[in-house]
N, C-alpha and C positions, 0 to 999 in steps of 0.2 A: 977228718975224712971229708972230701968234697962231696956235696950233694949230687944225687943222680940228676943228670941233665935230661929233662923231658922236652921234646920239641913239639911246638904247636902243629896243628894240621897244616897250616900254610908254612912249610919249611923255608920258603923264600923270605919270610919275615922273622925267622928264628934268630935270636941273638946269643952271643957267646957268654961265657962265665964272667969275664971282666965287665961287660955291659950290664949284666944282671946285677952284679955287686954295686956298680956305680948308681943304678936306679934305686937299689935298696938304700944306699947311703943318702941320696938326695931327695927321695920321695917325702912328701909332706904328711900324708895320712894313708891309712890302709883300712881294709875291711877284713875282719876275721870271720871265717865261716866254719860251721860244724853242724852236726846233727845231734839234737837233744830231744829225748822223748819221742823219737820217730818223726820229728819235724825239723825242717831247715832253720838255721839260726845264723844271722849275719849281724855283726856289731862293728860300727866305725870306731877306729882307735888311732891315736898317735902311737908311734913305735920307734925303737932304736935298733939298728942292725949292728951286731957284734961280729965283725968279719973273722976275728981270731977263732971264735967258737962256732961259726956258721949257725948263729942263733939270732932270734928276734926277741926283744923284750917289750912287753906292754904292761900297763898297770890298770887296775880297776879297784872296785870295792869288794870286800869279802861278802860272800853270799849272793853275788849277782849271777846272772845267767852263765857267764863264762866260767865262773867257779863251779857251778853245778855240772856243766859239761865235763870239766876236768875231773871232778871228784867221782862222777859216774862212769867215765870212760878212760881213766888214766892208769889202768892196771899195768900194762906192758909198755914202758918207754914213753908214756904220756898219752893223753887223749888225742885222737886224730883231729887235726885242724888244718885249715888252709888260710893263707893271708894273701891278699891281692893289693898291689900298689900300682897305680896307673896315673898317667898324665894325658890330658886331652890337648891335641894340637888344633890346627885350623880345620874348618869344614871345607870340603872340596865339592863344589857344585857340579852338576852335569845337566845335560839337556832332558834327561828323564829322571823322575823322582827315585826310581829303583836303582839308579846308578850313582846317586849322591854318595859321598864317602867322607872319611874323617881320618885325620892324622892322630896317631896315638902311640904310647909306649906303655907296656905293662909287664909286670912280673907276678907270677903266682908261685908261692912256695907252699909245700906241704910238709908236715912233720908232727912230732909228738909234743903236745903242750903240757907243761907241768907248772904247778904253783910253786914258786921258789920259797923254800922254808928257811934256808940259811940266812941269818940277818946280814952277813957281809955281802952275800950275793944280791939280796934285796937292795941294799944300799948301792951296790955296783950298778944294778939295772936302773935305779932311779937317777944315779949320776949320769949314766949314758943318755937318758932322756933329757936331763937338764942341759948337758953339753950340746945335744943336737938342737933343742928348741930355744935355748937361751945362751948361745955361744958368746954373746957380747956381755954377759953378766958373770960375776965371779962369786962363788960361794964364800961366805965369810966377809965379803966386802959389800956386795949388792943385795944379798939376801942371806938369811940364816940357813946354814946347811941342815939337811934332814936330821931331825932329832931321833934318838932311839925309840921313843914312844910312837913316833910317826912310822917308823920301820915296822913296828909291831902291828899297826892297824892298817897298813897298806898292802894290798895284794899285788904282787909282781908275778907275771907269768912269763916263762921262757918257752919259746917254740924252737926246738932243735930241728933244724932244716934237714929233711931227708931227701927231698927232690925240689927242683925248681925249673921254671921255664920263663923265657923272656921273648917278647916279640915287639916289633915296631913297624909302623907304616908311616912313611913320610912322602908327601907330594913334592914335586919340583918347586924350587924357590919361587918361580914365576908361574905357578899353576893358575890358569885363567879363572878369575873370580874368587879365589880362595879367601876366606875371611875367618876372623876369630869370633866365636859366639858372643863374648862379652861386648863386642862392638855393635851388635845388632839387637840385643834384647833390651 
C-alpha cells in the first residue's frame, strides 16, 4: 500500500512520490522523532529505505531511548514515530536579513515503529544498511558477515511508512551571490 501523500503548507514546493522515494534512497542520515514520557525525543540515525515494503530500517542498542519509546507505545501497529531526511543547498542572500533564504530538499515520513524480532528480518535490515553505506565492500570478502550472536544482540527497528511529504526549494543556477555554507565558515 502506498503511503498517504501529505502536502506541505507551501504546495508549490511539494514533490511527488518518485521524488520522495529518490531522496529516501540517496539521503545520508535522518532524525527520528517521537514523544516519550510526555517529552519530545529526537535521535540522529543512519537508515536504509526498503521500497518494496515502504519501510525504513534503523538500528541501535537494546535498552536505548528508541527501544523504550517502542516498548511503551507500540501496541497497535507500532509506536508512532517520524523520520526526517534533508539536504541543504546553497544560501541565497538578499538585501534584507529577513529575506535571506536557503535551498533545501526534505522528506518527512510518519509511521509505526516496531522492534524487529525475526532473526531473518534483523539480518535483512542489517544487510540493507551495509549495502547502502558500504556498497563498495563485499560480505565474506572484505568483512565477516553478521554472525548469529550479533543478530541476537542488535536492535533493528522497522518503521512502516503510513504517510510522507516531500518538498524542495531551489534557486536559479545564477542566483546573485548564492554560496555554499562550507565555503564561508
